[in-house]
N, C-alpha and C positions, 0 to 999 in steps of 0.2 A: 711577492705577489700572492694574495690569498685567493684560494679557490672560491668561486661563487657556486652556489648550489644551482644544479641545473634548473632552467626555467621549465615550468610546467606549461603544457600546451593550453590554448585558451579553452575555457569551459565550452562543453558540447551544449548544443541546444537541448532543451528537455523535450524528449518525443512526447507526441501527442498522447500515446498510451499512458505514460507516466503522469500527464496532466489529468487524464480521466481517472486514474488510480487514486491520485491525491485529493481530487475533487469528490470522488465517491466516499473516501474515508473521512471527509471533513465532518460528517454528520455522526454524532455519538451513537444513534441507533444502528446505522450501518456498520460502525466499528464493532458494535456488540454482536451483530449478525456474523460478521467475519470471525469474531472470537468463538461464537457457537459452532460455526461450520468448520473450524480448526479441529473440533474434536470429532468430526464426522458429518456425513451428509444428513439433512433433515428436511422433513416436510415443511411447507410453508406455513401451514396451520400451527405446527408445533413452535415455529419461530415466533409467530404473532402471540401466542399464548405466554411464551418464555419472556417476551419483552413488553407484555401487556399492552400490545397495539391492536387496533382494528384490523380485520383483514385487508380493507382497501389502503389503509397506511402501510401495512406490511408489503402488500403488493407494489406500491410506488417505490419503497426502499429496495426491494428485490429487482425491480426492473432497472433502477439506477445501477445496481451492482453487477446486473447482467450486462447491461450496455458498456460498462467499464471494462468488462472481461474478467471481473473478480470472482464471479460465480457462474455455474452452468446450471441448466434446469434439465430434469429428465422426468419421465412419466413411468411408474411401475406398470408392468404389463397387466396386471389384475385390475387396474382403475386409471383410466386416462385423465381423470378429473383431478387426481392427486399430482402435486408437483413437488419433486424432490430436489433440493439445492445442495450443491456442493462446491468447495472452493477450487478454483484454478490456480495452480502454482506460479504460472509464468508472470502475471503482473506483480506478484510479491517479489519474485527474483529480480525483476527490473528495478523495482523500488529499493530493494536491499543494495543492489550495485550502486545506485544513485547516491544512496546514504553514505555507503563506503567511501565513495569518491569525495563527497562533501566532507566527511570526516577527516579524510586524508588530506584535503586541502587545508582545512582548518589547523590540523596538527602541524602541517608545514609552516603556515603562517605564524602560529604561536611560537614555534620552534625558532623561526627567523626573528620574531619580535623579542624573545628572550636573550637570543645572542646579540641583537642590537643594544639592548638595555645593559647588558653585561660588559659589552665592549665600551660603552661610554661611562662605566664606573670608575 
């Protein structure tokens, strides 16, 4: 009797937070903002200049990133009009865990498929 691999529990439903993270990262400008912020906090105006976006367009992208939880906004004490944005690590940790689970599932599936093909040779 051959031992069968342990069955994996059914896939978990994607949490709403992960849905918001993926939706926010679907836009290339927002991914670029995340990339820039991974190097450190920046002012909204600096981000707009770096991406060659108008301030209103940058504001819309930052609002989406804030609502998704990917970034947080602060104001320096010297000027409340300036907005500084920084990455929040939690959404990326959840995304990384989800990707690791997906990779593990695909790896198991491919290993099982390979074993099936080799058994039929």
